[in-house]
N, C-alpha and C positions, 0 to 999 in steps of 0.2 A: 328621455331621462338624461340628466347630466352624468358625467363620469364621476367616480369617487374623487379623483384629483380635483375636478371642478367644484365639487361640493365642499371639499376641504378648503379650497381657495376662497369660496364664498363665506365659510365660517370666519376666515381671517379678515375678510372685508367687512363683516358684520359683527365686529367685536362688541358693538353697542348692545347686542342681544345676549351677551354672556352674563349669567347670574351666579351659577354654582359650578356645575361640571360639564364635561363634554356632552353627555346624554341630554341634560337639561338645555344646554345651548342649542343642540340639534332640535330639540322639541320646540324651543322658542322660535326657531326659523320656520318650523312647520305652522305653528299657531299664528304667526304673522304673515302666512301665505307667501313666504320667500322661497320655500321649497315645497314640493308636493308630498303627499302621504307616502307614495312609493319611494321617493328620494329619502325621506325621513327614515323609513324602514331599512333601506339599503345602507345608509350611513350609520344607523344604530347597530346593525349587524357588523359592519366593518369595524367600528369602535370596539365592540365586544370581542371580536375575533382577533384584534390586534392590540390588546391591552398591553401596557408596558410590563416588563419583567419586574418582579418583586424587588430585584436588586438594582433597578435602574436609578433609583433615588432613595434617599433616607426617608422622605415623606411617604412614598408608596410602600416601602418596607414596613414602616410604622403603621400606616392605615390598613394594610392588608391583614395584619394580625389583630387589629382592633375590632374587626367586624364591619368596618365602614364600607360603604358602596362606592366611595370615591377613590381615585388613584392618587390624588394629591389633595392638599388642603382645599376645602370646598370653594373658597372665595378667591383662590390664586389662579390668575389667568396665564401667567408666564410659563409654567411647565406645560400647560395645554397648548400654548402657541408653539413651543419647542417640539412637542409631539406631532402637531399638525404639520409643521414645516418638514420634519423628518419624513413623514408619510407622503407628503407632496413630492419630495425629492425621490423617494422610493418608487413612486408611481410614474415618474417622468421617463 
């Protein structure tokens, strides 16, 4: 199994698989056989255990109180890329 850092780097490489959020992006990688089921589960848990602070952005603050399951606006990839890069750096 690849490391968390490698899986996050793979997400950045496969931005073409982004549709909505981090979890769905991860799921797309699994459905396209880019990552294994085990890697999918590992990355899913990492994302859930390292979600951004409610106060990290206005969008997340707004969505966290609306009952949305997204951390940022669903179709926006830029904040997700920023989050991924932050965690790659953290894992380096």
